[in-house]
All heavy atoms as an XYZ file, in Angstrom:
1029
protein
N      99.322     38.020     59.017
C      97.900     38.248     58.710
C      97.797     39.597     57.865
O      96.979     39.691     57.005
C      97.048     38.441     59.958
C      96.759     37.176     60.685
S      95.428     36.473     59.713
C      94.780     35.310     60.607
N      98.609     40.625     58.230
C      98.518     41.922     57.647
C      99.472     41.914     56.470
O     100.399     42.954     56.477
C      98.768     43.064     58.603
C      97.630     43.070     59.560
O      96.503     42.795     59.216
O      97.875     43.521     60.833
N      99.511     41.137     55.615
C     100.445     40.979     54.442
C     100.027     42.119     53.448
O      98.857     42.037     52.853
C     100.361     39.662     53.821
C     101.483     39.514     52.779
O     102.362     40.391     52.657
O     101.394     38.545     52.038
N     100.869     43.019     53.167
C     100.472     44.189     52.315
C     100.249     43.613     50.889
O      99.458     44.230     50.045
C     101.637     45.153     52.330
C     102.761     44.625     53.113
C     102.148     43.299     53.763
N     100.997     42.637     50.385
C     100.871     42.179     49.073
C      99.550     41.471     48.896
O      98.792     41.662     47.863
C     102.095     41.160     48.753
C     103.378     41.851     48.583
C     104.354     40.738     48.303
O     104.040     39.662     47.728
O     105.629     41.109     48.583
N      99.081     40.752     49.927
C      97.785     40.074     49.824
C      96.684     41.075     49.849
O      95.684     40.933     49.159
C      97.748     39.096     51.101
C      96.448     38.323     51.191
C      96.318     37.386     50.032
C      96.363     37.453     52.497
N      96.805     42.093     50.641
C      95.813     43.253     50.622
C      95.722     43.922     49.349
O      94.646     44.187     48.831
C      96.148     44.180     51.776
C      95.101     45.318     52.012
C      93.718     44.653     52.423
O      93.682     43.475     53.075
O      92.681     45.176     52.133
N      96.871     44.204     48.709
C      96.914     44.842     47.363
C      96.207     43.896     46.262
O      95.433     44.435     45.422
C      98.372     45.071     47.075
N      96.522     42.616     46.490
C      95.829     41.647     45.387
C      94.329     41.701     45.730
O      93.571     41.678     44.696
C      96.479     40.276     45.631
C      97.868     40.215     45.199
C      95.625     39.243     44.886
C      98.632     38.843     45.456
N      93.867     41.695     46.942
C      92.459     41.785     47.266
C      91.755     43.034     46.718
O      90.713     43.020     46.069
C      92.231     41.725     48.767
C      92.410     40.335     49.301
C      92.096     40.334     50.860
N      92.300     39.038     51.389
C      92.610     38.716     52.580
N      92.636     39.791     53.365
N      92.812     37.477     52.983
N      92.470     44.184     46.983
C      91.968     45.481     46.410
C      91.867     45.332     44.850
O      90.881     45.839     44.273
C      92.852     46.591     46.868
C      92.686     46.877     48.354
C      91.372     47.450     48.733
O      90.661     48.113     47.898
N      90.891     47.089     49.968
N      92.899     44.876     44.251
C      92.883     44.861     42.838
C      91.770     43.931     42.243
O      91.063     44.222     41.281
C      94.282     44.304     42.383
C      94.438     44.371     40.837
C      95.808     43.874     40.451
O      96.465     43.119     41.052
N      96.360     44.339     39.304
N      91.610     42.784     42.974
C      90.437     41.816     42.498
C      89.161     42.548     42.762
O      88.297     42.403     41.871
C      90.676     40.542     43.513
C      89.633     39.559     43.091
C      90.107     38.806     41.799
N      89.201     37.748     41.522
C      88.880     37.425     40.366
N      89.338     37.992     39.188
N      87.968     36.316     40.161
N      88.904     43.277     43.782
C      87.636     43.912     44.050
C      87.389     45.002     42.968
O      86.267     45.230     42.471
C      87.636     44.642     45.442
C      87.606     43.557     46.613
S      86.052     42.733     46.628
C      84.884     44.060     47.095
N      88.452     45.705     42.631
C      88.285     46.654     41.488
C      87.977     46.027     40.226
O      87.112     46.556     39.427
C      89.566     47.531     41.328
C      89.754     48.541     42.496
C      91.115     49.269     42.336
O      91.952     48.912     41.508
N      91.264     50.138     43.211
N      88.583     44.918     39.892
C      88.194     44.120     38.647
C      86.747     43.698     38.695
O      86.103     43.678     37.671
C      89.087     42.907     38.491
C      90.556     43.271     38.138
C      91.528     41.965     38.141
O      90.986     40.888     38.475
N      92.666     42.205     37.642
N      86.370     43.255     39.810
C      84.960     42.696     39.916
C      83.843     43.844     39.721
O      82.885     43.796     39.100
C      84.649     42.002     41.252
C      85.323     40.657     41.378
S      85.159     39.925     42.963
C      83.513     39.749     43.122
N      84.208     44.929     40.381
C      83.307     46.060     40.164
C      83.363     46.717     38.799
O      82.286     47.064     38.180
C      83.632     47.208     41.213
C      83.413     46.813     42.535
C      83.876     47.877     43.665
O      84.648     48.710     43.329
N      83.496     47.632     44.917
N      84.549     46.756     38.230
C      84.600     47.116     36.748
C      84.002     46.331     35.844
O      83.372     46.728     34.867
N      84.111     44.896     36.147
C      83.339     43.949     35.315
C      81.809     44.146     35.260
O      81.101     44.031     34.373
N      81.299     44.483     36.518
C      79.919     44.674     36.675
C      79.465     45.816     35.898
O      78.440     45.946     35.281
C      79.600     44.820     38.144
C      78.067     44.780     38.455
O      77.342     44.305     37.552
N      77.742     45.259     39.511
N      80.215     46.890     35.916
C      79.859     48.147     35.162
C      79.936     47.930     33.692
O      79.075     48.313     32.903
C      80.916     49.331     35.485
N      80.971     47.092     33.228
C      81.015     46.742     31.774
C      79.765     45.870     31.379
O      79.273     46.102     30.283
C      82.344     46.031     31.499
C      83.588     46.881     31.701
O      83.435     48.157     31.651
O      84.612     46.306     31.776
N      79.393     44.973     32.203
C      78.251     44.115     31.891
C      77.109     45.028     31.870
O      76.196     44.796     30.943
C      78.150     43.051     32.938
C      77.162     42.045     32.773
C      77.002     41.011     33.768
O      77.464     41.141     34.977
N      76.571     39.904     33.566
N      76.836     45.908     32.666
C      75.649     46.828     32.637
C      75.715     47.622     31.406
O      74.667     47.857     30.674
C      75.589     47.728     33.944
C      75.163     46.991     35.175
C      75.225     47.975     36.362
O      75.637     49.022     36.248
N      74.759     47.345     37.557
N      76.873     48.141     31.055
C      76.918     48.959     29.854
C      76.633     48.080     28.526
O      75.866     48.584     27.596
C      78.364     49.472     29.731
C      78.545     50.462     28.586
C      79.989     50.956     28.552
C      80.135     51.852     27.327
N      81.609     52.411     27.189
N      77.095     46.870     28.615
C      76.813     45.934     27.361
C      75.266     45.682     27.327
O      74.628     45.655     26.253
C      77.605     44.684     27.430
N      74.661     45.419     28.482
C      73.207     45.256     28.505
C      72.457     46.441     27.923
O      71.495     46.215     27.257
C      72.656     44.774     29.919
C      73.237     43.328     30.308
S      72.745     43.037     32.003
C      70.995     43.051     31.766
N      72.939     47.584     28.430
C      72.179     48.846     27.973
C      72.295     49.047     26.495
O      71.444     49.310     25.782
C      72.766     49.944     28.733
C      72.173     51.365     28.271
C      70.748     51.483     28.725
O      70.324     50.772     29.700
N      70.056     52.398     28.068
N      73.662     48.702     25.947
C      73.754     48.857     24.490
C      72.980     47.823     23.785
O      72.363     48.123     22.677
C      75.222     48.651     24.192
C      76.096     49.864     24.563
C      77.596     49.623     24.344
O      77.994     48.464     23.922
O      78.333     50.542     24.704
N      72.775     46.642     24.382
C      71.962     45.511     23.669
C      70.529     46.013     23.640
O      69.831     45.845     22.647
C      72.074     44.261     24.360
C      71.410     43.041     23.758
C      71.629     41.824     24.586
O      72.112     41.776     25.706
N      71.150     40.692     23.923
N      69.989     46.535     24.723
C      68.526     47.065     24.739
C      68.305     48.116     23.714
O      67.294     48.233     23.124
C      68.192     47.534     26.211
C      67.828     46.392     27.068
C      67.266     46.952     28.390
N      68.111     46.531     29.452
C      68.813     47.169     30.343
N      68.690     48.445     30.412
N      69.623     46.578     31.215
N      69.364     49.029     23.724
C      69.146     50.161     22.767
C      69.282     49.609     21.305
O      68.392     50.083     20.466
C      70.340     51.113     22.926
C      70.094     52.332     22.070
C      71.293     53.411     22.345
O      72.238     53.136     23.201
N      71.168     54.588     21.872
N      70.027     48.693     20.996
C      70.068     48.072     19.644
C      68.758     47.468     19.377
O      68.233     47.626     18.233
C      71.223     47.154     19.612
N      68.221     46.611     20.272
C      66.883     46.019     20.076
C      65.790     46.908     19.799
O      64.954     46.949     18.994
C      66.535     45.182     21.270
C      67.321     43.905     21.429
C      67.031     43.137     22.610
O      66.407     43.549     23.549
N      67.543     41.962     22.647
N      65.800     48.014     20.656
C      64.756     49.258     20.424
C      64.877     49.853     19.060
O      63.947     50.150     18.278
C      64.930     50.276     21.534
C      63.911     51.248     21.553
C      62.545     50.802     21.997
O      62.492     49.786     22.798
O      61.489     51.351     21.683
N      66.068     50.138     18.579
C      66.397     50.622     17.246
C      65.914     49.768     16.176
O      65.280     50.119     15.128
C      67.851     50.998     17.065
C      68.262     52.190     17.976
C      69.845     52.425     17.714
O      70.495     51.763     16.921
O      70.205     53.447     18.385
N      66.163     48.443     16.354
C      65.672     47.439     15.353
C      64.133     47.367     15.337
O      63.520     47.331     14.250
C      66.201     46.038     15.664
C      66.028     45.069     14.595
S      66.989     43.495     14.786
C      66.238     42.972     16.357
N      63.501     47.409     16.451
C      61.984     47.487     16.472
C      61.474     48.657     15.827
O      60.463     48.576     15.125
C      61.600     47.363     18.052
C      60.169     47.311     18.186
C      59.623     47.293     19.639
C      59.881     48.574     20.243
N      59.356     48.729     21.615
N      62.066     49.817     16.069
C      61.582     51.041     15.559
C      61.761     51.036     14.005
O      60.902     51.526     13.231
C      62.284     52.292     16.085
C      61.783     52.627     17.510
O      60.748     52.198     17.910
N      62.592     53.168     18.311
N      62.840     50.425     13.468
C      63.048     50.339     12.087
C      62.038     49.446     11.402
O      61.456     49.779     10.363
C      64.536     49.773     11.855
N      61.713     48.330     12.141
C      60.663     47.499     11.598
C      59.362     48.236     11.510
O      58.563     47.985     10.628
C      60.496     46.226     12.407
C      61.749     45.273     12.270
S      61.561     43.777     13.265
C      60.328     42.907     12.380
N      59.017     48.926     12.549
C      57.633     49.587     12.636
C      57.629     50.622     11.534
O      56.542     50.902     10.982
C      57.399     50.227     14.044
C      57.152     49.272     15.173
C      57.180     49.879     16.535
C      55.937     48.436     14.888
N      58.753     51.366     11.217
C      58.716     52.285     10.209
C      58.409     51.656      9.007
O      57.553     52.214      8.002
C      60.016     53.019     10.032
C      60.301     53.806      8.824
C      60.266     53.965     11.221
N      58.804     50.488      8.643
C      58.534     49.736      7.420
C      57.129     49.142      7.327
O      56.419     49.081      6.286
C      59.538     48.542      7.191
C      60.928     48.975      6.876
C      61.885     47.823      6.878
O      61.496     46.599      7.111
N      63.160     48.127      6.484
N      56.556     48.951      8.597
C      55.315     48.236      8.606
C      54.066     49.202      8.699
O      52.982     48.857      8.294
C      55.233     47.181      9.895
C      56.245     46.105      9.729
C      56.195     45.365     11.069
C      55.802     45.107      8.563
N      54.300     50.407      9.183
C      53.248     51.288      9.413
C      53.397     52.644      8.554
O      54.481     53.072      8.220
C      53.153     51.832     10.897
C      52.994     50.761     11.923
C      53.226     51.342     13.376
C      51.677     50.065     11.886
N      52.258     53.099      8.095
C      52.350     54.379      7.311
C      52.371     55.588      8.329
O      52.332     55.317      9.622
C      51.228     54.604      6.385
C      49.867     54.817      7.053
O      49.723     54.657      8.224
O      48.921     55.086      6.298
N      52.625     56.743      7.839
C      52.816     57.884      8.868
C      51.746     58.106      9.820
O      51.943     58.410     10.974
C      53.125     59.126      7.971
C      53.599     60.307      8.755
C      53.987     61.455      7.825
O      53.858     61.404      6.714
N      54.532     62.557      8.432
N      50.459     58.092      9.378
C      49.383     58.339     10.239
C      49.280     57.289     11.359
O      49.069     57.536     12.501
C      48.055     58.339      9.520
C      48.019     59.503      8.484
O      48.659     60.661      8.868
O      47.225     59.464      7.428
N      49.480     55.979     10.914
C      49.515     54.936     11.889
C      50.530     55.051     12.947
O      50.315     54.729     14.110
C      49.486     53.552     11.261
N      51.711     55.501     12.450
C      52.807     55.679     13.481
C      52.577     56.849     14.491
O      52.950     56.724     15.603
C      54.201     56.022     12.650
C      54.854     54.764     12.239
C      56.232     55.114     11.632
N      56.185     56.423     11.033
C      56.884     56.663      9.909
N      57.715     55.784      9.466
N      56.856     57.785      9.283
N      51.934     57.798     13.930
C      51.638     58.925     14.751
C      50.560     58.584     15.839
O      50.683     58.934     17.064
C      50.998     60.116     13.972
N      49.533     57.655     15.374
C      48.660     57.314     16.364
C      49.354     56.326     17.495
O      49.040     56.401     18.598
C      47.540     56.327     15.619
C      46.374     55.870     16.599
C      45.246     55.199     15.919
N      44.627     56.068     14.951
C      43.596     56.885     15.316
N      43.233     56.882     16.531
N      43.020     57.685     14.448
N      50.196     55.453     16.923
C      50.970     54.544     17.843
C      51.805     55.406     18.858
O      51.866     54.945     20.021
C      51.827     53.597     17.128
C      52.455     52.480     17.934
C      51.361     51.618     18.678
C      53.320     51.607     17.105
N      52.440     56.430     18.406
C      53.181     57.290     19.268
C      52.339     57.995     20.245
O      52.717     58.205     21.415
C      53.973     58.283     18.396
C      55.180     57.617     17.783
O      55.676     56.606     18.153
N      55.733     58.281     16.607
N      51.141     58.590     19.793
C      50.157     59.107     20.795
C      49.734     58.083     21.884
O      49.676     58.415     23.031
C      48.981     59.532     20.088
O      49.430     60.463     19.107
C      48.047     60.353     20.958
N      49.450     56.849     21.415
C      49.162     55.825     22.345
C      50.323     55.514     23.369
O      50.095     55.286     24.558
C      48.840     54.497     21.665
C      48.305     53.297     22.441
C      47.083     53.565     23.152
C      48.271     52.094     21.635
N      51.551     55.679     22.762
C      52.717     55.318     23.641
C      52.811     56.387     24.720
O      53.302     56.039     25.877
C      53.942     55.356     22.824
C      55.141     54.715     23.480
C      56.432     54.777     22.582
C      56.290     53.727     21.470
N      57.532     53.601     20.640
N      52.373     57.479     24.498
C      52.342     58.613     25.552
C      51.421     58.443     26.642
O      51.721     58.645     27.776
C      52.242     59.966     24.843
C      53.472     60.518     24.062
C      52.916     61.816     23.308
C      54.597     60.706     24.775
N      50.260     57.991     26.170
C      49.138     57.792     27.158
C      49.171     56.551     27.888
O      48.927     56.408     29.074
C      47.887     58.126     26.488
O      47.539     57.181     25.424
N      49.454     55.439     27.155
C      49.433     54.088     27.640
C      50.613     53.339     27.137
O      50.545     52.516     26.299
C      48.098     53.348     27.324
C      46.896     54.019     27.850
C      45.613     53.401     27.619
C      44.467     54.027     28.132
N      43.187     53.289     27.806
N      51.692     53.453     27.842
C      52.980     52.808     27.251
C      52.895     51.345     27.285
O      53.505     50.776     26.315
C      54.011     53.316     28.122
C      53.386     54.143     29.258
C      52.073     54.252     28.928
N      52.193     50.701     28.228
C      52.251     49.198     28.284
C      51.337     48.702     27.105
O      51.695     47.691     26.460
C      51.457     48.769     29.608
C      52.006     49.407     30.847
C      51.275     50.623     31.166
O      50.137     50.826     30.980
O      51.911     51.445     31.847
N      50.156     49.347     26.776
C      49.372     48.902     25.718
C      50.089     49.180     24.435
O      50.036     48.319     23.433
C      48.059     49.687     25.760
C      47.067     49.285     24.760
C      45.694     49.891     25.158
C      44.584     49.315     24.431
N      43.293     49.913     24.642
N      50.761     50.260     24.247
C      51.536     50.546     23.028
C      52.636     49.459     22.693
O      52.868     48.988     21.653
C      52.151     51.914     22.975
N      53.261     49.054     23.826
C      54.282     48.081     23.822
C      53.709     46.688     23.250
O      54.204     45.990     22.474
C      54.947     47.800     25.136
C      56.369     47.260     24.988
C      56.930     47.422     26.419
O      56.411     47.186     27.389
N      58.294     47.620     26.442
N      52.488     46.468     23.747
C      51.743     45.139     23.399
C      51.356     45.243     21.896
O      51.485     44.258     21.120
C      50.455     44.948     24.250
C      50.685     44.104     25.429
S      49.134     43.754     26.354
C      47.844     44.286     25.502
N      50.874     46.421     21.440
C      50.519     46.560     20.080
C      51.775     46.497     19.024
O      51.704     45.780     18.003
C      49.761     47.930     19.875
C      49.601     48.185     18.432
C      48.498     47.962     20.611
N      52.850     47.117     19.549
C      54.038     46.917     18.699
C      54.484     45.589     18.551
O      54.800     45.079     17.593
C      55.209     47.734     19.424
C      55.029     49.223     19.255
C      56.055     50.037     20.051
O      56.722     49.378     20.972
O      56.178     51.224     19.881
N      54.501     44.802     19.689
C      54.738     43.446     19.684
C      53.826     42.646     18.603
O      54.296     41.748     17.898
N      52.581     42.933     18.748
C      51.587     42.219     17.896
C      51.796     42.451     16.543
O      51.762     41.610     15.615
C      50.151     42.712     18.324
C      49.614     41.993     19.553
S      47.970     42.761     19.931
C      47.035     42.202     18.509
N      52.188     43.746     16.148
C      52.485     44.115     14.775
C      53.605     43.376     14.267
O      53.707     42.883     13.125
C      52.574     45.627     14.589
C      51.203     46.344     14.867
C      53.133     45.991     13.184
C      51.286     47.818     15.087
N      54.677     43.416     15.060
C      55.872     42.775     14.634
C      55.711     41.166     14.441
O      56.200     40.612     13.472
C      57.038     42.996     15.574
C      57.390     44.503     15.430
C      58.320     42.080     15.336
C      58.453     44.992     16.496
N      54.981     40.535     15.307
C      54.733     39.196     15.180
C      53.743     38.867     13.979
O      53.960     37.865     13.269
C      53.942     38.629     16.432
C      54.923     38.349     17.608
C      54.268     37.580     18.746
N      53.113     38.267     19.198
C      53.087     39.141     20.324
N      54.248     39.536     20.733
N      51.969     39.764     20.677
N      52.820     39.751     13.669
C      51.940     39.661     12.565
C      52.787     39.734     11.219
O      52.660     38.979     10.292
C      50.904     40.622     12.495
C      49.792     40.468     13.501
S      48.697     41.827     13.656
C      47.859     41.690     12.116
N      53.764     40.640     11.223
C      54.785     40.685     10.116
C      55.557     39.431      9.950
O      55.781     39.070      8.810
C      55.591     41.966     10.177
N      56.072     38.944     10.982
C      56.875     37.806     10.965
C      56.150     36.599     10.497
O      56.716     35.678      9.789
C      57.645     37.579     12.375
C      58.624     38.551     12.751
C      59.057     38.437     14.129
O      58.429     37.806     14.993
N      60.229     39.017     14.454
N      54.824     36.509     10.778
C      54.006     35.242     10.360
C      53.293     35.715      8.952
O      52.430     34.956      8.521
C      52.937     34.956     11.394
O      52.175     36.016     11.601
C      53.620     34.472     12.673
N      53.729     36.782      8.365
C      53.228     37.200      7.086
C      51.762     37.394      7.102
O      51.089     37.209      6.046
C      53.652     36.184      6.027
C      55.166     36.022      5.824
C      55.586     35.633      4.509
N      56.854     35.173      4.499
C      58.044     36.020      4.439
N      57.811     37.289      4.325
N      59.209     35.591      4.354
N      51.140     37.911      8.189
C      49.845     38.246      8.148
C      49.590     39.744      7.720
O      48.381     40.063      7.364
C      49.255     38.145      9.620
C      49.096     36.750     10.171
C      48.667     36.677     11.617
O      48.508     37.625     12.270
N      48.605     35.437     12.106
N      50.719     40.518      7.629
C      50.572     41.765      7.123
C      51.229     41.849      5.784
O      52.377     41.418      5.599
C      51.399     42.799      7.941
C      50.656     42.808      9.341
C      51.420     44.231      7.426
C      51.378     43.702     10.447
N      50.433     42.146      4.680
C      51.086     42.215      3.335
C      51.739     43.515      3.062
O      52.751     43.508      2.563
N      51.007     44.592      3.296
C      51.500     45.938      2.970
C      51.522     46.693      4.301
O      51.279     46.222      5.204
C      50.549     46.471      1.976
C      51.239     47.661      1.255
O      52.441     47.761      1.192
O      50.521     48.472      0.537
N      51.923     47.999      4.128
C      51.942     48.778      5.302
C      50.601     48.952      5.846
O      49.582     49.099      5.073
C      52.497     50.192      4.976
C      53.974     50.308      4.732
C      54.331     51.756      4.613
C      55.987     51.882      4.609
N      56.305     53.209      4.675
N      50.541     48.901      7.143
C      49.230     49.234      7.876
C      48.927     50.638      7.915
O      49.743     51.449      8.196
C      49.287     48.686      9.353
C      49.316     47.220      9.709
C      49.413     47.092     11.199
C      47.921     46.583      9.179
N      47.717     50.916      7.494
C      47.271     52.302      7.503
C      46.601     52.613      8.826
O      46.533     51.670      9.768
C      46.373     52.686      6.414
C      45.195     51.798      6.292
O      44.962     50.912      7.005
O      44.231     52.135      5.556
N      46.203     53.840      8.996
C      45.538     54.287     10.248
C      44.294     53.511     10.547
O      44.116     53.053     11.705
C      45.320     55.748     10.246
C      44.948     56.239     11.578
O      45.603     55.959     12.606
O      43.922     57.068     11.607
N      43.424     53.356      9.591
C      42.172     52.572      9.757
C      42.476     51.117     10.258
O      41.754     50.682     11.170
C      41.352     52.623      8.532
N      43.474     50.438      9.681
C      43.785     49.183     10.004
C      44.311     49.028     11.460
O      44.008     48.217     12.185
C      44.891     48.429      9.055
O      44.353     48.535      7.806
N      45.087     49.926     11.870
C      45.543     50.134     13.229
C      44.456     50.259     14.104
O      44.523     49.765     15.339
C      46.650     51.198     13.322
C      47.306     51.318     14.730
C      48.040     50.028     15.045
C      48.198     52.443     14.831
N      43.496     51.116     13.840
C      42.329     51.367     14.687
C      41.545     50.089     14.901
O      41.112     49.721     15.982
C      41.431     52.590     14.081
C      40.124     52.576     14.824
C      42.060     53.881     14.176
N      41.325     49.305     13.853
C      40.691     48.066     13.944
C      41.416     47.066     14.929
O      40.850     46.351     15.668
C      40.471     47.400     12.557
C      39.505     48.141     11.679
C      39.335     47.377     10.264
C      38.411     48.177      9.425
N      38.390     47.542      7.987
N      42.753     47.056     14.795
C      43.567     46.139     15.550
C      43.412     46.610     17.002
O      43.274     45.831     18.002
C      45.019     46.294     15.031
C      46.043     45.360     15.833
C      45.791     43.881     15.632
C      47.397     45.835     15.492
N      43.428     47.987     17.303
C      43.310     48.478     18.670
C      41.954     48.095     19.152
O      41.733     47.830     20.424
C      43.456     49.899     18.621
C      44.958     50.423     18.474
C      44.971     51.983     18.292
C      45.827     49.984     19.583
N      40.861     48.278     18.378
C      39.465     47.902     18.863
C      39.384     46.452     19.223
O      38.856     45.940     20.184
C      38.486     48.303     17.807
C      38.245     49.716     17.719
C      37.312     50.150     16.556
O      37.052     49.273     15.622
O      36.916     51.347     16.513
N      40.054     45.556     18.379
C      39.865     44.105     18.800
C      40.686     43.898     19.962
O      40.292     43.086     20.773
C      40.508     43.332     17.495
O      41.843     43.466     17.388
N      41.828     44.547     20.252
C      42.547     44.334     21.363
C      41.869     44.854     22.594
O      41.796     44.223     23.680
C      43.888     45.115     21.370
C      44.876     44.977     22.494
C      45.316     43.542     22.507
C      46.048     45.894     22.278
N      41.127     46.032     22.402
C      40.318     46.462     23.591
C      39.163     45.507     23.973
O      38.776     45.420     25.078
C      39.701     47.878     23.137
C      40.590     49.022     23.245
O      41.574     48.831     24.001
N      40.350     50.047     22.537
N      38.580     44.860     22.947
C      37.491     43.791     23.257
C      38.083     42.697     24.002
O      37.314     41.966     24.901
C      36.815     43.386     21.977
C      35.960     44.479     21.368
C      35.322     43.976     20.013
O      35.798     43.011     19.541
N      34.666     44.838     19.408
N      39.288     42.380     23.782
C      39.908     41.147     24.444
C      40.358     41.406     25.831
O      40.502     40.509     26.708
C      41.184     40.678     23.546
C      40.753     40.041     22.236
C      41.963     39.721     21.363
O      43.103     39.951     21.842
N      41.762     39.300     20.171
N      40.881     42.668     26.010
C      41.348     43.072     27.351
C      40.186     43.419     28.332
O      39.101     43.954     27.963
C      42.238     44.293     27.270
C      43.586     44.078     26.418
S      44.581     45.519     26.419
C      44.945     45.748     28.130
N      40.274     42.978     29.665
C      39.368     43.257     30.640
C      39.427     44.882     30.856
O      40.437     45.368     30.831
C      39.749     42.494     31.872
C      41.159     42.235     31.654
C      41.412     42.216     30.138
N      38.151     45.289     31.069
C      38.102     46.761     31.380
C      38.354     46.944     32.887
O      37.881     46.170     33.859
C      36.716     47.291     31.072
C      36.506     47.205     29.591
C      35.314     48.178     29.306
N      35.216     48.141     27.858
C      35.366     49.086     27.034
N      35.746     50.221     27.573
N      35.138     49.036     25.670
N      39.004     48.104     33.158
C      39.171     48.363     34.662
C      37.871     49.171     34.958
O      37.512     50.106     34.269
C      40.446     49.238     34.784
O      40.344     50.443     34.174
N      37.531     49.005     36.155
C      36.365     49.669     36.745
C      36.862     50.857     37.688
O      36.555     50.799     38.802
C      35.531     48.788     37.517
C      34.820     47.751     36.569
O      34.561     48.016     35.485
N      34.536     46.586     37.116
N      37.610     51.781     37.083
C      38.041     52.910     37.912
C      37.008     53.976     37.816
O      36.397     54.337     36.860
C      39.380     53.377     37.350
O      39.342     53.847     36.100
N      36.669     54.606     38.981
C      35.753     55.707     39.007
C      36.384     56.819     39.771
O      37.387     56.627     40.550
C      34.522     55.318     39.732
O      34.845     54.804     41.051
C      33.804     54.141     39.007
N      35.843     58.061     39.472
C      36.305     59.242     40.198
C      35.131     59.655     40.915
O      34.062     59.839     40.423
C      36.809     60.311     39.158
C      37.149     61.529     39.880
C      37.859     59.824     38.208
N      35.457     59.871     42.212
C      34.424     60.379     43.091
C      34.843     61.682     43.694
O      35.893     61.840     44.200
C      34.113     59.424     44.278
C      33.016     59.789     45.133
C      32.813     58.792     46.189
C      31.607     59.082     47.019
N      31.417     58.084     48.147
N      33.969     62.660     43.402
C      34.257     64.110     43.889
C      33.414     64.431     44.969
O      32.246     64.442     44.880
C      34.156     65.003     42.789
C      34.648     66.385     43.036
C      35.974     66.664     43.066
C      33.707     67.433     43.100
C      36.499     68.037     43.337
C      34.187     68.763     43.436
C      35.570     68.911     43.539
N      33.984     64.801     46.219
C      33.169     65.211     47.356
C      33.085     66.629     47.381
O      34.093     67.364     47.668
C      33.806     64.526     48.647
C      32.864     64.780     49.773
O      31.828     65.179     49.708
O      33.356     64.378     50.943
N      31.907     67.307     47.100
C      31.880     68.728     47.039
C      31.924     69.362     48.403
O      32.127     70.448     48.599
C      30.533     69.112     46.417
C      30.450     68.676     44.904
C      29.176     68.994     44.314
N      28.903     70.400     44.313
C      28.480     71.047     43.406
N      28.207     70.444     42.200
N      28.260     72.369     43.400
N      31.460     68.574     49.412
C      31.506     69.122     50.626
C      32.945     69.497     51.237
O      33.136     70.486     51.865
C      30.757     68.170     51.711
C      29.333     68.143     51.537
C      28.706     67.119     52.393
N      29.040     65.833     51.818
C      28.807     64.631     52.326
N      28.441     64.523     53.591
N      29.121     63.521     51.677
N      33.745     68.554     50.919
C      35.251     68.820     51.245
C      35.832     69.898     50.505
O      36.668     70.774     50.991
C      36.027     67.583     51.107
C      35.905     66.533     52.129
C      36.913     65.513     52.033
N      36.432     64.405     52.656
C      36.938     63.158     52.540
N      38.050     63.081     51.782
N      36.447     62.155     53.203
N      35.445     70.128     49.203
C      36.038     71.173     48.454
C      35.458     72.441     48.694
O      35.981     73.543     48.388
C      35.855     70.819     46.914
N      34.257     72.611     49.259
C      33.471     73.739     49.638
C      33.264     74.598     48.313
O      33.462     75.798     48.523
C      34.237     74.409     50.685
N      32.895     73.979     47.365
C      32.704     74.806     46.075
C      31.345     75.616     46.118
O      31.318     76.602     45.490
C      32.846     74.001     44.789
C      34.214     73.342     44.566
C      34.299     72.486     43.362
C      35.278     74.410     44.326
N      30.438     75.056     46.735
C      29.085     75.723     46.699
C      28.644     76.287     48.032
O      27.632     76.043     48.516
C      28.027     74.633     46.140
C      28.125     73.388     47.098
O      28.927     73.218     47.895
O      26.949     72.723     46.971
N      29.633     76.940     48.653
C      29.466     77.510     49.984
C      28.510     78.745     49.841
O      28.703     79.591     48.967
C      30.799     77.772     50.608
O      30.589     78.517     51.849
N      27.637     78.877     50.764
C      26.730     80.021     50.784
C      27.348     81.171     51.621
O      26.740     82.345     51.640
C      25.321     79.666     51.329
C      24.686     78.807     50.532
O      24.895     78.703     49.328
O      23.744     77.943     50.955
N      28.422     81.063     52.183
C      29.080     81.997     52.986
C      29.527     83.293     52.260
O      29.531     84.365     52.734
C      30.265     81.454     53.833
C      29.816     80.459     54.774
C      31.091     79.712     55.452
O      32.214     80.204     55.072
O      30.935     78.758     56.131
N      29.773     83.110     50.851
C      30.236     84.163     50.069
C      29.189     85.140     49.789
O      29.383     86.370     49.556
C      30.797     83.572     48.802
C      32.100     82.740     48.936
O      32.681     82.895     49.997
O      32.358     81.910     48.133
N      27.874     84.714     49.874
C      26.724     85.590     49.626
C      26.629     86.727     50.624
O      26.169     87.807     50.378
C      25.474     84.804     49.491
C      25.481     83.877     48.348
O      26.236     84.013     47.437
O      24.584     82.966     48.340
N      27.022     86.371     51.917
C      26.907     87.431     52.897
C      27.852     88.621     52.670
O      27.606     89.735     53.217
C      27.200     86.791     54.198
C      26.062     85.738     54.654
O      25.000     85.906     54.118
O      26.339     84.846     55.466
N      29.008     88.371     52.031
C      29.916     89.476     51.939
C      29.528     90.565     50.991
O      29.942     91.682     51.033
C      31.287     88.771     51.305
C      31.886     87.939     52.368
O      31.627     88.058     53.491
O      32.784     87.131     51.911
N      28.571     90.228     50.129
C      28.063     91.211     49.091
C      26.694     91.834     49.435
O      26.156     92.626     48.804
C      27.931     90.542     47.713
C      29.138     89.962     47.211
C      29.440     88.548     47.118
C      30.223     90.699     46.878
C      30.624     88.010     46.715
C      31.377     90.174     46.347
C      31.533     88.838     46.362
O      32.692     88.311     45.790
N      26.248     91.560     50.592
C      25.014     92.189     51.147
C      23.854     91.710     50.481
O      22.764     92.561     50.227
N      23.719     90.526     49.993
C      22.581     90.009     49.245
C      21.541     89.498     50.360
O      21.753     88.979     51.273
C      22.939     88.968     48.217
C      23.764     89.447     47.263
C      21.696     88.259     47.767
C      24.329     88.489     46.270
């Protein structure tokens, strides 16, 4: 049962399996990076400088929405719906049409002044008023 050769073979096999998993993850990471670079190269060709700046600003504030817009622009270019570079005004129109199609979130901010004690009258007594 305690064959040292068999144990050595098992250890070697486990190391191969773990190494293969790391290699596979590295390959997937490289593939994602290559796809991202290709997408960015296409966007450079499809958008003028102002439109790219607006898209980058959108990417900072709403990354999911920016990803959707990037996909839309690339699909429009592949179906030849975009003839020339999109300028900032065209991108704004595209964003407005996307906003009309997307459901709005009903998020509200409620501020309870009593908990924050911002308008407390206790401070007036300290000054002798």
